[in-house]
C-alpha positions in Angstrom: 66.0 244.4 -8.7 66.7 242.7 -5.3 64.9 239.8 -3.7 64.7 239.1 0.0 64.5 235.7 1.7 64.2 234.7 5.3 66.0 231.6 6.6 66.9 230.0 9.9 70.1 231.4 11.5 72.7 228.6 12.2 75.6 231.0 13.0 74.7 234.7 13.0 76.5 237.6 11.4 76.0 240.5 9.0 78.1 240.1 5.8 77.9 241.1 2.2 79.7 239.4 -0.7 79.7 237.6 -4.0 77.8 234.4 -4.4 79.3 231.1 -5.6 76.4 228.8 -6.4 76.3 225.0 -6.8 73.0 223.4 -7.8 74.3 220.0 -6.7 76.2 218.4 -3.8 79.2 220.2 -2.4 82.3 217.9 -1.9 84.5 219.7 0.6 87.4 217.3 0.3 87.5 217.6 -3.5 86.9 221.3 -3.4 89.5 222.4 -0.8 92.0 219.7 -0.2 94.1 220.0 -3.4 94.4 223.8 -2.8 95.4 223.7 0.8 99.1 223.3 0.3 99.4 226.4 -1.9 96.3 228.2 -0.4 94.6 228.2 -3.8 91.3 230.2 -3.8 89.8 228.0 -6.6 87.4 225.1 -6.4 89.2 221.9 -7.2 86.2 219.6 -7.5 86.1 218.3 -11.0 82.8 216.7 -10.3 81.2 220.1 -9.7 80.7 221.9 -13.0 79.1 224.9 -11.3 82.2 225.8 -9.3 85.2 223.9 -10.8 88.2 226.2 -11.3 86.2 229.2 -10.1 87.4 231.4 -7.2 85.5 230.5 -4.0 87.7 231.9 -1.2 85.8 234.6 0.7 82.7 234.0 -1.3 79.2 233.3 0.0 78.7 229.7 -1.0 75.2 228.6 -1.7 73.8 225.2 -2.5 70.8 222.9 -2.1 71.6 220.6 0.8 70.3 217.1 0.8 70.6 214.7 3.7 74.4 214.8 3.7 77.1 216.8 2.1 79.1 214.9 -0.5 82.0 213.7 1.7 83.0 211.7 4.7 83.1 213.0 8.2 86.4 214.7 7.4 84.3 217.3 5.5 83.7 219.4 8.7 87.5 219.5 9.4 88.1 220.5 5.8 85.8 223.5 6.2 87.5 224.5 9.5 91.0 224.1 8.0 90.1 226.1 4.8 88.8 228.9 7.0 91.9 228.8 9.1 94.3 229.2 6.2 92.2 231.9 4.5 90.6 230.1 1.6 87.2 229.3 3.3 83.9 230.9 2.6 82.6 234.1 4.1 79.2 232.5 4.6 77.3 229.3 3.7 73.7 229.4 2.7 71.4 226.4 2.2 68.1 226.1 0.4 67.2 223.2 2.7 68.4 222.1 6.1 72.1 222.2 6.9 73.8 218.8 7.2 75.7 217.7 10.3 79.1 217.6 8.6 78.8 221.2 7.4 77.5 222.3 10.8 80.4 220.7 12.5 83.0 222.5 10.3 81.3 225.9 10.6 81.2 225.6 14.4 84.7 224.3 14.7 86.0 227.2 12.6 84.2 229.6 14.9 85.0 228.0 18.3 88.5 226.8 17.7 89.9 229.5 15.4 87.5 232.5 15.9 86.8 232.3 12.1 83.1 233.1 11.8 81.4 231.5 8.7 77.9 233.0 8.8 75.4 230.3 8.1 71.7 230.4 7.2 69.6 227.4 6.1 66.0 226.7 5.1 66.0 229.6 2.6 63.8 227.6 0.1 64.0 226.4 -3.5 62.9 229.9 -4.7 66.1 231.3 -3.2 68.2 228.7 -5.0 66.4 229.4 -8.2 67.0 233.2 -7.8 70.7 233.4 -6.7 73.4 233.1 -9.4 77.2 232.9 -9.2 78.5 236.5 -9.1 75.3 238.0 -7.5 75.8 240.3 -4.6 74.3 238.7 -1.5 73.7 240.5 1.9 73.0 238.6 5.0 71.5 240.2 8.1 72.0 238.9 11.7 68.3 237.8 11.8 68.7 235.4 8.8 67.4 237.8 6.2 69.2 237.3 2.9 69.0 239.8 0.1 70.1 238.9 -3.5 71.0 241.8 -5.8 
């Protein structure tokens, strides 16, 4: 049975894909940097048991977002670079508000490289409690997200 959620569009697009869900902070440097040299599609963040060693390239990455992503200001550039070399996410979904570091990376990928990472935030805790890694997720241009 599918469930539908409505969030705020940060960067629009209509995409469908497989979810990769983290129920904690998302460290872009630890996740992507080690895999950039060989274009590894796996999460390299040993501190993230939800995603460590799982494929994340081209997935719809979902997590609860607190005040800041777990990283320094390089995090945005890491997102942009991961997208540029083909190991970035198809979309990023947030239960709460997007953080400025993620927003910067998503916008840089779109503006500098024409690599759209669809982004919707404010989907709510019920969304995060519903979506699981491996679920099919559909995102509509208006920020409607369907799980299942």
